N, C-alpha and C positions, 0 to 999 in steps of 0.2 A: 576076568584075566586080573589074578591076584599080583598086585604088585607093592611097593612102599609108596610111600605120600607124595615123596619132594618133589617131584618133576609136574606131577599135576596141580601141585599149589604154587609151582614157579609160576606155570604156565598161567594158572589162575589169576594170581598178583600182576602179571603182565597183562592180561588181557583184561583186566578191571571186570573180574567176576569172582563167585565164590565157589568153593565146592561145599557139598552138604554131607556134614556127619552126623548120620541117625545111628543111635543107640538100638542093639539090638535085644531081644529077652528071650527069644525061643527061636524055633523053626519059623513059625508064621511070621514073625516080625523079617527075619533074614528074608525069606522068598519075597516078600512082600516090597521090600527096598531093592533088593538085587534086578527084580522083573522089571519097576519101573524105572529104574536106571538106564536098565536095557532098552527099554519101549523109546527113552527119550533121550538114548546117546549122550547119556552124561556120564562123568567121572563121579566115584561117589566114594566116602569112607563107612565102612560099620563100625564104630564103636562101641565098646565092651567095657562095661564099669567093674572094677574087680566083684563087686555084689553080684552081678549079673553073672560074671564068670562061674562063680562060686555056685549059684542057681542053676546053672547048666551044667553042671559036676564038673567042674574045670576047666581050665583054658586049654587043655588038648584035645580035649571036646568039642568048644566051641572051633578051635582051628579047623579040625576033620572035617566037621560038620560044614564050616563054610567054604572050604577047599574041596570037598564032595560037591556042593549043591553048585559053587562056581561053573564047576566042570558039567553036571548033569545039566544043568537049565543052559548052557552053551553061551555064558556071559562074556560077550566081549569088551567092554568095557572096563575101566582102569578100576580095580576094586582093591583099596587098601584096610586090611583087617587091623583095628589099632585098639590099644588099651586107654581106655577114659579116664583121668585121674589117677596115675597108677602110683603106688608106694614103691620105695627104692626095692622092697623084695618082689611085690607083684611085676614091676618092670623087668624085672631079669625071670621071672618064673614065664613072661612071654613071650621073651626073647628066644628060648628054649622051648616053646610051645609050637611055635610056627608063626607067630605074629606076624605081621611086613611092617609094624609101626607101632611103638611105644609112645604114649604120655609120662613123663615124670613130674607128679607135683610135687615140688618142694618148697610152695609157696609159704607152706606153716613155720618151717624151718628160718634161720636167719639167713641172711643173703650170704654170708661165707659156707654155711653149710650145704645152703640150698646151690652154690657153686661149685662146692668140691664133690658133691654127689652125683649133680647133672654133669661133670668132667667126665668122671667115671662111666656113666651110662653112655654118653656120646660114643664115648671111645668102644665102648661094647656092643653098641648098636651098631652102627659104623660096620663096624669087625664082620659082621651078620648080614649088612646089606638092609638093616633096617632105618626107618627114619625117625626120628625122635620130635617131640613138642617139651618144652619146658614152660614153665607159669613162675609170671611174678607179680604179688599183689593176688590175694587169695577171692575167688569169686564169692560174692553175696550168694544170701539165701536164706530158705529157713531151717532150721536146726534147733531141734527141741522146743518148738512154737516160737524161738525167737524169730525176726526176719529180719535180716541184715540188708542194707539198699547198696550194696555191693561197693567195695575198696577199690580206689583206683590207683594205679602200678606208679613207683617211682622211676621216672625215666633212666636215671642214673644206674638203676638195680638193672632194667632191663637190659642194657646196653653190656652191662657185667656179664648177662646169664647170654645176650645175641652171638658175644664174640667166643663162645665156648663152643660154635659151630653145630648150635643145634638146628634144625629145620625148618620150623615154623614155632611161633610164641603166642602161649595164652598170657593178656596184661588186662587184669582187670581197669576197665574204663568207665564203671558204674552199671555195670550188667551184671545179674543175680540168676541164680536157677531157680526152677518150678515156675509157678505162677506170679506173676509181676504185682504187687501191691497199687491199690488205687493212690498212694501218693508217690511213687515212684519219679525219680525227676530227670529220669531218661539218658541219654549215652552221654559221656561226657567228650564233645568231639577236642576240645582245646585239648584236654590230655592225651589222646590219639594224637595229635598232631606233635606233640613235644614228644610223646614213646619215637613217633616213625621218625623223626629227625636224629635220634638217638641209634638207631637200627637199619637204617636206608631200607634195601628193598627185602628184608626179612619178611617173608609173609605171615601178617599177624592172623591168630585167632578168636571168633567172640565166641566165648559160650553163653547159657541162658538165653540161644537164638528162638525160645518159644514167648511169643507176644510181645516182642520188640514191634513196633509201628514199622511199614512197608519202609517209608522214607528215610527213617534212621538206619535201617539195613542197607539202603541205597548207597547212602550216605559214609556208613562205615567200608563200603566195599570200595568206592571210590578213594575214599584214604588207606588203602592198602593191607584191609581184612580180606582174607583168601579161603579162611577155612570157619564154616560156622556149625555150632553143633546146637540138635535139636532132639530131644529126649520127652520131655513132659508133654507138649503138643500130640506126639504121637501115641504116648498112652491115653491122654482124654478122648482124642480122637476113635480109640479102640475101646474104650468104656463106654463111651456114648453110644457105638453102632451096639456091641454086644446087650446093652440095657434094653435097648429099642427091640431088638430082635426078641428078648425074654418077656418083655413087657406088653408086646404085641402077641404072645401065645405061642410063637411060632416054634418054639421047639418041644413043642406038643403036638404038631403037626407031622403027621409019618413018622417019619424018622431024624424029625427036627434036633435029638438029644445028641446026635451023633457028633461027635466033636469037630468032624469035620465041617459040616454044616455049621453047628454053634460057633466056632471060630470067624468062618468066612465073611461074616461083616465086617466084625474088626480089622480084618487083615484086609480089607477092599479100604475100610475109614483110612488106614495105614497109609496105604497105595496114595489115595487121594492127596494127605496130607503130603508125603512126599516129594509128589507130583507138583503141588503148588507150592513148594520149598523151592525146589528146581529150578520152578520158573523165576520166582521171585529173585536167587540167587544168580540167574544168567550162567547157568551150568548145562543147559540141553545144549546139545548138537557140538559139543566142547572134547567128547571122546576120541 
């Protein structure tokens, strides 16, 4: 059941759990996430980066695949199809392509330009019935071999974006994309409390959900985080399971090279990762 993400995240915020945002990269990824969410009766968000959208031949292809799969699999839980870290142009393209939710990442602009572009996209998204996420304070991670430790967002800037009518807000609190380095200092809960004081009941988003200790995840949820993004962990699970299948020579047994068999262990591994996260986030049986 494709919907925007507004109500599911309001319910998560009020109920002190979080909805998992799982990035998809192909049919196997999408099927694994949808079936697991349905099995656990959990709302779920399918995230699509602009790079993944291009890989899957465009946002229209992605939207058509997700809508058809949602219907064919008989999915009854709420599912949002969401643009992840979208540009201004990418956000507009996803609105036209049939997504149900978008993220505009204006964190690399000045706060004034971020406000200006977010204001326009809020009006456009809401006129079409979509939810919209914005970002303040860029999320750290690895870029060209340089590892960022995670920027902490300015609470006053968060308020300037929150009052524009966005449905949920990504605010950096020391979280990063990708694999966390050994010397990572952890989430800044003091900063999270200050941000929360400025934005009220607006649901917060925690990007970089892979590798954050469970106790930190639970504390973040207790402080207003209602959406947690997971991408790298699914990729690592898929890669490890596929590698094991090949290294054990199973691709040479019978028709083990058939892509439906070759990709099956990886898809199963993704489903297990999604299951673990839904359990950790507390969203099972919340649909």
